C-alpha positions in Angstrom: 24.4 -22.0 1.4 25.9 -18.4 1.1 29.6 -18.3 0.2 32.1 -15.8 1.4 32.2 -13.9 -1.8 28.4 -13.3 -1.6 28.9 -11.8 1.9 31.7 -9.5 0.7 30.1 -8.4 -2.6 28.3 -5.3 -1.2 31.6 -3.9 0.1 33.8 -4.4 -3.0 34.3 -1.6 -5.6 33.7 -2.2 -9.3 36.5 0.2 -10.1 38.7 2.6 -8.2 40.7 5.8 -9.1 42.8 8.6 -7.6 42.2 12.3 -7.8 43.9 15.3 -6.3 41.8 17.8 -4.3 42.3 21.2 -5.9 42.5 23.1 -2.6 44.2 20.9 -0.1 46.5 19.2 -2.6 45.8 15.8 -0.9 45.0 12.7 -2.9 41.5 11.2 -2.7 40.5 7.7 -3.5 37.3 7.3 -5.5 35.4 4.1 -6.1 32.1 2.9 -7.4 29.9 0.0 -6.1 27.1 -0.7 -8.5 25.5 2.6 -9.3 26.9 4.4 -6.2 30.0 6.5 -6.2 32.1 7.0 -3.0 35.3 8.9 -2.1 37.6 9.4 0.9 40.8 11.1 1.5 44.0 9.1 1.5 45.3 11.5 4.1 48.4 12.3 2.1 49.7 14.7 -0.6 52.3 12.2 -1.6 51.1 10.5 -4.8 53.2 7.4 -4.3 51.7 6.8 -0.9 48.2 7.4 -2.3 48.9 4.9 -5.1 49.5 2.2 -2.5 45.9 2.6 -1.3 44.7 2.6 -4.9 46.7 -0.7 -5.5 44.9 -2.3 -2.5 41.5 -1.3 -4.0 42.5 -2.6 -7.4 43.5 -5.9 -5.9 40.1 -6.3 -4.3 38.5 -5.4 -7.7 40.5 -8.1 -9.5 40.2 -10.8 -6.9 36.4 -10.2 -6.5 35.9 -10.6 -10.2 37.7 -13.9 -10.1 35.7 -15.0 -7.2 38.8 -15.5 -5.0 38.2 -12.7 -2.5 37.7 -14.2 1.0 36.9 -12.4 4.2 40.5 -13.1 5.4 41.9 -11.5 2.2 39.6 -8.5 2.6 40.8 -8.1 6.2 44.4 -8.4 5.3 44.2 -5.8 2.5 42.1 -3.3 4.4 42.9 -3.9 8.0 39.2 -3.8 8.7 36.6 -6.5 9.4 33.5 -6.7 7.2 30.6 -4.8 8.8 28.1 -7.1 10.3 24.5 -6.1 10.7 22.0 -8.8 11.9 18.8 -9.0 9.9 16.3 -9.4 12.7 17.4 -6.4 14.9 17.6 -4.3 11.7 14.0 -5.2 10.8 12.8 -4.5 14.3 14.5 -1.1 14.3 13.1 -0.3 10.8 9.5 -1.2 11.8 9.8 0.9 14.9 10.8 3.9 12.8 8.1 3.2 10.2 5.4 3.1 12.9 5.9 6.9 13.5 5.6 7.9 9.8 3.2 5.4 8.1 -0.5 4.6 8.5 -1.5 1.4 10.4 -2.6 -0.3 7.2 0.7 0.3 5.5 2.7 -0.6 8.6 0.9 -4.0 8.6 2.0 -4.6 5.0 5.7 -3.9 6.0 5.4 -6.2 9.0 3.8 -9.0 6.9 6.6 -8.8 4.2 9.5 -8.5 6.6 8.3 -10.9 9.3 7.6 -13.4 6.5 11.2 -13.1 5.4 12.5 -13.5 9.0 10.5 -16.7 9.4 11.7 -18.1 6.0 15.4 -17.6 6.9 14.9 -18.7 10.6 16.3 -15.4 11.8 17.6 -15.0 15.3 19.0 -11.9 17.1 22.4 -12.6 15.7 22.0 -14.5 12.4 21.7 -14.1 9.5 23.4 -10.8 8.6 21.9 -8.4 6.1 24.7 -9.3 3.7 23.6 -13.0 3.9 20.3 -12.1 2.2 21.2 -12.3 -1.4 19.0 -12.1 -4.5 18.8 -15.9 -4.6 17.6 -16.0 -1.0 14.8 -13.5 -1.8 13.8 -15.3 -5.0 13.6 -18.7 -3.2 11.5 -17.1 -0.5 9.1 -15.5 -3.0 8.9 -18.6 -5.1 7.2 -20.4 -2.1 4.8 -17.5 -1.6 3.9 -17.5 -5.3 2.7 -21.2 -5.0 -0.1 -20.0 -2.6 -0.8 -16.4 -3.6 -1.3 -14.3 -6.7 1.3 -12.4 -8.8 0.0 -9.1 -7.4 0.6 -10.3 -3.8 4.1 -11.3 -4.6 4.8 -8.0 -6.3 3.5 -6.2 -3.2 5.9 -8.2 -1.0 8.7 -7.2 -3.4 7.7 -3.6 -3.1 7.9 -3.5 0.7 11.0 -5.6 0.9 12.7 -3.3 -1.7 12.0 -0.2 0.4 13.5 -1.9 3.5 16.7 -3.1 1.7 17.2 0.2 -0.1 17.1 1.9 3.3 19.6 -0.6 4.7 21.9 -0.2 1.8 21.8 3.6 2.2 22.5 3.2 6.0 25.0 0.3 6.1 26.1 -0.2 2.4 25.0 -3.8 2.7 23.6 -4.0 -0.8 20.1 -4.4 -2.1 19.2 -8.0 -3.0 15.8 -6.8 -4.5 17.3 -4.4 -7.0 17.3 -6.8 -10.0 14.2 -8.8 -9.1 11.7 -9.4 -12.0 8.0 -8.6 -11.7 5.7 -11.6 -11.2 3.1 -12.2 -13.9 -0.3 -13.9 -13.8 -0.6 -17.4 -15.1 -3.1 -17.9 -18.0 -5.5 -19.5 -15.4 -5.3 -16.4 -13.2 -5.8 -14.1 -16.2 -9.0 -15.9 -17.0 -10.5 -15.1 -13.5 -13.6 -12.9 -13.8 -13.3 -9.2 -13.3 -15.0 -7.2 -10.5 -18.6 -6.4 -11.4 -21.5 -4.4 -10.1 -24.1 -6.0 -8.0 -27.4 -6.8 -9.7 -30.5 -4.9 -8.4 -31.7 -8.1 -6.8 -28.3 -8.6 -5.0 -28.3 -5.0 -3.8 -31.8 -5.3 -2.3 -30.7 -8.6 -0.7 -27.5 -7.3 0.9 -29.3 -4.1 2.1 -32.2 -6.1 3.6 -29.8 -8.5 5.2 -27.3 -5.9 6.6 -27.0 -6.7 10.3 -26.9 -3.2 11.7 -27.5 0.5 11.0 -23.9 1.2 9.9 -24.0 -1.3 7.0 -27.4 -0.3 5.9 -26.3 3.3 5.8 -22.9 2.4 4.1 -24.6 0.4 1.3 -27.1 3.1 0.6 -24.6 6.0 0.9 -22.1 4.4 -1.4 -24.8 3.7 -4.0 -25.9 7.3 -4.1 -22.5 9.0 -3.7 -19.8 6.5 -4.9 -17.9 7.0 -1.6 -15.3 4.4 -0.7 -15.8 2.4 2.5 -13.1 4.5 4.3 -14.9 7.7 3.3 -18.3 6.5 4.6 -16.8 5.3 7.9 -15.1 8.6 8.6 -17.9 11.0 7.6 -18.1 13.8 10.2 -21.1 16.1 10.8 -19.2 19.0 9.3 -19.3 17.1 6.0 -23.1 17.1 5.9 -24.7 20.3 4.8 -28.4 19.8 5.5 -29.4 23.2 4.2 -27.9 22.7 0.7 -28.3 18.9 0.9 -24.8 18.1 -0.1 -21.8 16.2 1.3 -18.8 18.5 1.3 -15.8 16.1 1.5 -12.4 15.2 0.3 -11.3 11.9 -1.2 -9.7 9.6 1.5 -6.9 8.6 -0.9 -3.8 10.5 0.2 -2.5 11.1 -3.4 -5.8 12.7 -4.4 -7.2 14.8 -1.6 -9.7 16.2 -4.1 -12.6 18.0 -2.6 -16.1 17.1 -4.0 -19.6 18.3 -3.3 -22.0 15.4 -3.7 -25.8 15.9 -3.5 -27.7 14.1 -0.7 -30.7 12.4 -2.3 -34.0 12.2 -0.6 -33.8 8.6 0.4 -30.4 9.2 2.1 -31.4 12.6 3.4 -34.2 11.1 5.6 -31.7 8.6 7.0 -29.2 11.3 7.9 -31.9 13.4 9.6 -32.9 10.4 11.7 -29.3 9.7 12.5 -28.6 13.3 13.5 -31.7 13.4 15.8 -30.5 10.2 17.5 -26.9 11.5 17.9 -28.1 14.4 20.2 -25.5 17.1 21.0 -22.6 16.7 18.6 -19.6 18.8 17.5 -18.9 19.4 13.8 -15.8 17.1 14.0 -17.7 14.2 15.6 -18.1 11.1 13.4 -21.4 9.9 12.2 -20.2 6.4 13.1 -17.6 6.7 15.8 -16.9 2.9 16.2 -16.3 2.3 12.5 -14.2 5.5 12.3 -11.9 4.3 15.0 -11.6 0.9 13.2 -10.6 2.6 10.0 -8.2 5.0 11.7 -6.5 2.0 13.5 -6.3 -0.4 10.6 -7.4 1.2 7.3 -10.3 -0.2 5.3 -9.1 -3.8 5.5 -10.8 -4.7 8.8 -14.1 -3.1 7.6 -13.8 -4.9 4.2 -13.3 -8.2 6.0 -16.4 -7.4 8.2 -18.5 -6.6 5.1 -17.5 -9.9 3.6 -18.3 -11.8 6.8 -21.5 -10.1 7.9 -23.1 -9.1 4.6 -21.7 -11.0 1.6 -21.4 -14.5 3.1 -24.9 -14.6 4.6 -26.3 -13.3 1.3 -24.5 -16.2 -0.5 -22.3 -13.8 -2.5 -19.0 -14.8 -1.0 -17.2 -17.7 0.7 -15.8 -17.3 4.2 -12.2 -16.0 4.1 -9.6 -18.3 5.7 -6.1 -16.8 6.1 -4.2 -20.0 6.9 -3.8 -23.0 4.7 -6.0 -21.8 1.9 -5.5 -19.3 -0.9 -7.9 -16.4 -0.8 -10.7 -17.0 -3.3 -11.3 -14.2 -5.8 -14.7 -12.6 -5.3 -16.5 -10.9 -8.1 -18.3 -8.4 -5.8 -16.9 -6.4 -2.9 -18.0 -3.2 -1.1 -16.3 -1.3 -3.9 -18.7 -2.9 -6.4 -21.4 -0.6 -5.2 -19.4 2.3 -6.7 -19.4 0.4 -10.0 -23.2 0.3 -9.6 -23.4 4.0 -9.4 -21.1 4.7 -12.4 -22.8 2.1 -14.5 -26.3 3.3 -13.5 -25.5 7.0 -14.2 -24.1 6.2 -17.6 -27.1 4.0 -18.4 -29.5 6.9 -17.7 -27.5 9.2 -20.0 -25.5 11.2 -17.4 -22.6 13.1 -19.1 -19.1 11.7 -18.5 -18.1 15.0 -16.9 -20.9 14.7 -14.3 -20.0 11.1 -13.5 -16.3 11.8 -13.2 -16.7 14.9 -11.1 -19.0 13.1 -8.7 -16.9 10.0 -8.1 -13.6 11.8 -8.2 -12.1 10.0 -11.2 -9.1 11.8 -12.8 -8.9 12.3 -16.6 -6.6 14.3 -18.8 -9.5 15.1 -21.0 -11.7 16.2 -18.2 -9.0 18.3 -16.5 -8.7 20.3 -19.7 -12.3 21.3 -19.4 -12.8 24.5 -17.4 -16.5 23.9 -16.8 -17.1 21.6 -13.8 -20.3 19.8 -12.9 -22.2 21.4 -10.1 -24.1 19.6 -7.5 -27.3 20.8 -9.1 -26.3 19.2 -12.5 -25.5 16.0 -10.7 -28.8 16.1 -8.8 -30.8 16.2 -12.0 -29.3 12.9 -13.1 -29.3 11.2 -9.7 -33.1 11.8 -9.6 -33.4 9.6 -12.7 -31.5 6.8 -11.0 -33.8 4.0 -9.8 -33.4 3.2 -6.1 -33.2 -0.4 -5.1 -34.0 0.5 -1.5 -37.3 1.3 0.2 -37.9 4.2 2.6 -39.4 1.8 5.1 -36.0 0.3 5.8 -34.8 3.1 8.1 -31.3 3.3 9.5 -30.8 3.0 13.2 -27.6 2.6 15.2 -27.0 -0.9 16.6 -24.1 -2.9 17.8 -22.2 -5.0 15.2 -22.9 -8.7 15.5 -19.5 -10.3 15.9 
């Protein structure tokens, strides 16, 4: 149960003072709430009249510290009602604004965190108010989530909730109940969970042979020879494929990097690309190699494709359990699509490829590498890639086909 003091706390100054404006000669009232500082004109040049307003502010400071400030006292001192902003309409408005500025995947994360909170507090169009959502309310909500999810998931919820409440505090001065939340930490049992690992050669051959369609066969092979993330594979355009130089000329799909890389196209993959290009017919440079998967990625990020990889490739190969979203905590899986990138890095190092070549190829940042002016060229990388044993056979050609749902 939220008491009246909790509702008023975002509006109450921690301290207040007067100061005279050097030009107008009028007195201004300054006050601080938490780390924020505010000021407004008292509307008078008479210090005694200004001191009456200061006295009102100081009474609120004193009574709030003693826990005796009620909404009625607040109204009697200020002549104003406490600002009321209902949580649910505020969330809906915020998500509508976010939809115009964030990616679909990020927007889903905001919706999940905020709608989960709305369900937890049984929000309606009128109740509760933003000011009702205190730190203890958030902590109670997250404690229930923590029983079913990992520490990382809870910390992600906190991240998205914090952005929302900070925005509301800036807009309505309703306070930020997430400001002092502690980070969640893994339990010893969670810390003992195995790390992600590369596929074994046998597993790679198994998932490639069992891939249900041309896209997944291409994606597995492409990631093995290039280190591309799933989103990068899904959004490859024909302008990224230089058949003459036999290189991919692309940028990393991660927004914070946008690093351009030139990755050699090895013979095994080159033949698949030539077949795919012949089958595609008349195309523009900006056309996607895999239009259906590109649209899935653009609508929802890599998550839908990762889920599909788990369902159509890993589960049939016996390398993962079916993922159930409701009533069951998601089981940690040692291998994912990203594990194929681990295969490339591990394999390149095993055959003696220099660290510089590996880092340049897969786009890993390093202070040591950035200090080196000489960069690995596609030709240097090609020399080492040729030494990399291929777990695939050329007989398994890539052809477009519909995804089996």
